[in-house]
N, C-alpha and C positions, 0 to 999 in steps of 0.2 A: 527724808522730807525731800518732796518736789515741792520747786517754787520757782515763780516767774521772774523775770528781771526787775530790777528794783522799782517799785513804785505801781507795778502793774498787776491787777489781779490774775491769778490762775483761772483758766478755762475751766466751767464747770459745767455739768450736765444740764441740759434744756429744763429752765424754770420760767414758766410764763403766767401772765395775768396778774394781779395783785399780789401774789404768792413770789412771783418771779422779783416783783420791784423791791421787795423787803429782802429778800436772799441775796439780790444782787448790790444792795447797799451794804449787807454785813460781810459780802464777800471781799470788800474793801479793807475790812478792817486789819486781815491777816490774810495777806496773798499767797497761801500754801494750799495745795490743792491734797494733798495727805500730808500731817505731822502726827504721828501715832504718839498721844500723851494725854495725862489725866487732869494735869493741874488747871489748864483754863478752864475746864468744864466743871469742875469741883468747885472752884471759887465761883462760877455762875450760878451753879445750884445752890450754893450757899445762899447767895443773896436772893435767890427766888422760893426759900425756904425749904429747899433739899424735898422737892416733890418724889424724886426717886425711892425715898422711905417711906411713901405714903402711897405704895401700890400694893393692889393684891397679891396673891401668891403667883411667882414671877418663874417662869422656865426659860432659860437663858441658852441660846443656840449657836454653837460656831462650828465652823469645819470649812473645807474647801468646795465641796459639791454637795448638795442636796439640802442646803440650808432652808431655802424658801420651800421646798416641798414638806419638810421635816414641821416647819412653821405651820403651813396649811394644814397636815393632817393633825396637827395638835388642835388647831382651832375647830375644825371638823367634827372631832370628837368631842370637845368642849360644848360646843353648841348641839349636838346631838344629846347631850346631857342635859340641856336645858340651861346651861351657863351663858352669862353675859361674858364677853371675851374681849380682851384690849390685844391689839397686834401691831407690833412694830417692826417693818422689814425695809430691806432698801437692796437695789436702787429702785426706783419707780420705771415705769414702762412709758406710762402714756401723760400721766398727770401726778403730782409730787403728793397728792391728796392719797393716793393710792399707799403710801408709806405707813398710813396711821388710821388703824379700825378702832373705832371706841365702842365697846360695849355690842358690838356686831353690825356697825354700819361705818362705812368711811366717813373721814373728818369732811365737813364743809368747807369750802374755800373762805368762808367768811371766818367762821371759829378759827381755823388755823392761820388766817392772818392775823386775826385780833390777838392771838397768842405769840404770833412771832413778834409781833408790834410791843407788845408788853415785855418779851425777852430783850429788844433791841433796847427800850427803854432802861431796863434793868441793866443790862450790861454796859451803857453808857460809854461806848465808845473804845471798850477794852479789848485786845487781841483775840479773836476767836474764830473758828473755822466754821463753815458752812453748816458740815456734817454735825460738828457739836453743838449749833443752834439746833439743827432739826432734832436731835437728840433729846434736848432740852425740852423742845416742844412736846415731842412724844410724852416725857415724864409729866410735866404740866398737865396736859390733856387728860391723862390716864390718872393723874391724881385728881382731878375734878369730877371724874364719872365714877360710880360704884361699878365693881365687875368682880366674877369669881376667879379669874385667871388672868394674866398677862402674861404673852410671849414674845419675848424680844431676841429679835435677830441681831448677831454681832454685824459691825459693817466690813471691817478689817482685821484679822488676826485675832486677837483676843485679850492678851495680857495687857496694852495698851490702847486696845479699842475704845471709844468714847462710853460706850455701854457697859464697859465694866467697872463702871462707878457701883453698879447694884453691889451691895453688900451681903445680903442672905437670899439667894432664889430657893425656889422650893427645890429646884433639878438644872442640872446643866446636861447639855447633849454637844457632843462633837462629832459632827457626821463624819464622810468620808475625807481623807486628806491626802491631796496630792501637790505639786508643784505649780504654785501661782502667787503672784505678787512678790515675787523673789527678791526685788530690789528693797523691799520693805520688811519680809518677815525672814528673810535669809537664805541660802542657796542650796540648801539639804533640805531633806525630808525631817530630819531630826529638829533641826531650826525652827521650820514651819510649826512642827508639831507642839515645841515647846510656847510658841507664842499662843497657839490654840488653845493650850491646856492651861493658859493663865487665867481661865475664866474659873477653874475649879476653886470651891472654898472650901473651909473646915466644915466637917459633919453635912454636907451637902452632897446628895447622891449625884454622882456622874455617870452617864451612859453613853457607850460608845460601839460602832459595829467593827466589821472586820477591818484592819489596818495592816498596811506592810510592817513588819517585824520592828525596824526601827523606829517607827511611829509609835506601835503599842509600847515599847520599851518605855519612851519619853511619858507618855501619858499614863503609865501605870506609876512611875517614879514620882511624877507631880503629886498625881493623886495620893501616893503616900504621904510624900512631904508635907502636904498641907492637912492631910486627915479627912480626905474625901472618899467615900466608898465608891470604888469603882465598877461598873456593870459592864462586860465586855461580851460581845456576841461570840457564841462559841464557848464560851465561859461559864461566865454567871446566867446567860439568856441566850434563845436563840429562837429563828423564825423559819419556817418552812412551809410550802405548799402542802395542803393537806393530801392524803394519799389519793390519787386519780380514780373515780368509779371506773367500772369496765366502759369502754368505748367514749369516754368523756374527752372533749377536745381540749378542755382545761379544768384545772383546779376549782374546785367550789367555792375553797377559801384559803386562811392561813392558819397556820397554827403557833403558835407563842409558848415558851416554856420556860419558865425560871422557878425562883427559890417559893414563888407563891402557887404553883401550880400550873397546869395548862389552860390555854384561854383560844377558844377557836373567833378567827377574825375574818369579814370578808374579804374578797380579792380587793386590791387598792383601786380607786377609781382612777388615778393617773396611770398614764401609759409606761412601760418602760421596766425591764426586770428589777433595776435597781430601786424600785419605789417599795418591794418587798422590805428591804433594809430599812427605808426611811420611815415607814410605817411602824417597823419594830422598834426603831428609835424613839419614836413619838409614844407607841404604846408604854413601852416599859419606862419612859420617864415620867409619865402619869401614875405608874403603878408603882415606882419608888417614891413620890413625891409628898406622901403623907396626905395628900388630899382625899376625902370620901368621895371617890369616883362612882358615878352609877354604873348600872350594867350596860345602859342604854348608851353608853358613851361609844363602846366600841365598835358600833355600829357606823359611827363616821368615817371610819376608814375606806368604807366604800361610795363615800359621798364627797369626797376632795375635789376642792375647784382650785387650780393655781395657773396661771396664764404663761404661757411661752416656754412650758415643759411638755414637749411631746403633745401640743394642742393641734387638734384639728381644727383650721380654718374654711369657713364658710361663706364670707363677704363679699367685698369687691375685689380683692386679690384673686380670691379662688374662682370668682366669675370670669376671669380672663382665660381660664384653663377648659378645654373641652369637656362635654358630660362623661363621667366614668374617671375623671382624674383625681386625685387627692392631692390636696395642699397643707403641709403640716409645718410648726414653728417651734424650735426649741433653743433657749437662749444660752445653751452650754459652751463654753469659750477657752477651756484650756485643755492641757493634754489628758487629765480624768475624766473629764466630759466627752472628750473625742473617744475613749475608751469604752465608757459608758454607752455611748451613743450606737457604737458599733455592735453592742449586744442585742441592740433592738433591729439594727438594721439587717443584722444576718437572718432575721425572720421574715424580710421583706424581699425575697427572691423571685414572688410570683409576678411582678411586673418592673419594668425599669424605673430606674431610679435617679431623678435630676436632684444636686445638691446646690443650693445656692449659699455661698459663703459671704460674710461680710465680718471684719474683726477689729477691735480696739487696736490701736497703735503699739501698746505697751505690750500685747498678748504674744503668746507662742504659737503663731500658725502653723510651721510645720509639724510641731508635735500636735497639734488638736487635729488636722489633716490626715496625718499617718494613720491612724486605724480606719478613717472613715474612707478613705480612697477606695480600697480594694472592693466596696460595696455601690461605688457610684457609676453608673455609667455614663455622668458626665459631671463636670464643676463649672460654675459660673461663679467669677469674682465679682462681689458687689461692693459699692461705696456709694451710699445715698447722700445726696447733698446735706442734709439735716443730721446726719448721724454723729454722735459726739466721737471725736478723736479718733475719727474712721481709718482704718489702714489702707494703703492706695491698692488700689486693683492690681498693679504689677508687681507689689510684693508679694500678696495673694497668689498671684501666678508662681512667682518663683519660689513659694514656699510649697506650691502642688507638683513642684518638678517640671513645669511647664505645661501641665495637662490642662488648667482651668482656662476657660472661655471669660471674656470681658463682658459684663452684663452691658453697663455699669449699674443700674438701676435695678431693680426688684422687676418694675413692670416690663421695661426692656429686654431682661431675661426671660421671662416669663413669656413673651410675645417671639421670641427667636427661637425658643426650644420648643414651643408648640408647632413653629413652623416649619422646622425641621424634622420633629420625631412621628408625623404621621398621627393616623388615628388610633394606633394602640394605646388604651390605659395605661396610664404612669402616675407614680408618686413624684410628688416635688418637696424639698425639705428644705427650710430657710433655717440657718443657723450660724453659730459663730460669736455672736456678741447678743447682751441683752438691749444695748442700745439699737442694733439693727431692730432686734423682735420689738422694740417700743416704733420704730418707724413703721414695721410690718404691720402691727397691729392697729395703727391710726390709719394706715391705708385700707386695710382693711374694715373699718368701721367699727371696731371692737370698743365698748365703752366699761369700765369698771364699776362694779356694783357690790 
């Protein structure tokens, strides 16, 4: 548990407006930034009438990297099938309402505030964390509105995460596992994997992709221990690009193969080679869920939208760059995400690459930067004033081995690199933190829909 000095609330990500007022009040009830536990929330949910037991079929998604993209792919497929879909993800990028999509629409601030105030009244001053309140709010909202599917993303870990009060989901997914949040989940891959595998439930199909051997051993052992059938990429299922036609620049689509047979899919709409596995995880979970999935659902793989995951920006920030330049944004923030980004950057050798990095104080900056540095023509350390728990720019410079320039803001860095780069078209990548991504999206003028 990370806790503030006695009597002081822990810093929480930016919550604004009427929603922020309620959450800031609740934050004083239990001044812990993170305290992985289920008891407080179970008690609150019982007083709320156990809304988590009144949901449509649920797919529960844990992992280190790729959770958000996998959830977005699940949503796109379900909506392509004509289903109403609830989605709960975290963190938000610009506004807390992004965390709750109710039957296909983002929750309104009015409905969210009313729900939070109801929860505050029922909680009646008992100790509770902000994330637990938000999780309860999601369950209450989803129980009130009919839908055919609910997609629930784990906040942190799995075993003791607030979302793990779910008793019998239709399927569970564990995305790519790497080192992150080690202070809470353990200092080895095996320990982290054990926490993630804590979402497995008896007789509930579980799906995972390629994992390090020590991770896969833990996942398989936990699945066997609880009686959860485990579908592993490369064993029970696999996915690959379809055979390239002659002289084609890229595959026409993907091909998934499992016990149910071969399924042809469109190429993922999200950029990055890692999105093929995320798409496969989502498809396989739906295939194993027992739900009657219409054939039209699979076309949703080609229509996924998810901000700050290799997202091309076109707004006010991008307008600071000369014609012909590209501005990209990715929220990856740990060593595994850095390694994944490097797989995409190796394809970007056709023009100079300028990387703008801002990170959270608790993250492994050198581990994230290591795989990226070989592909960056230069690196800029960013620390925006409104960036939550931002790592100081000097720490980023040190983590880069002294190679990074000091921004220190996105706008200042963009102006400086344009001035020194000349007119040759280039790419700029903003990365290192979902909180920095939120700042970038606000500055660029992005609005969630």
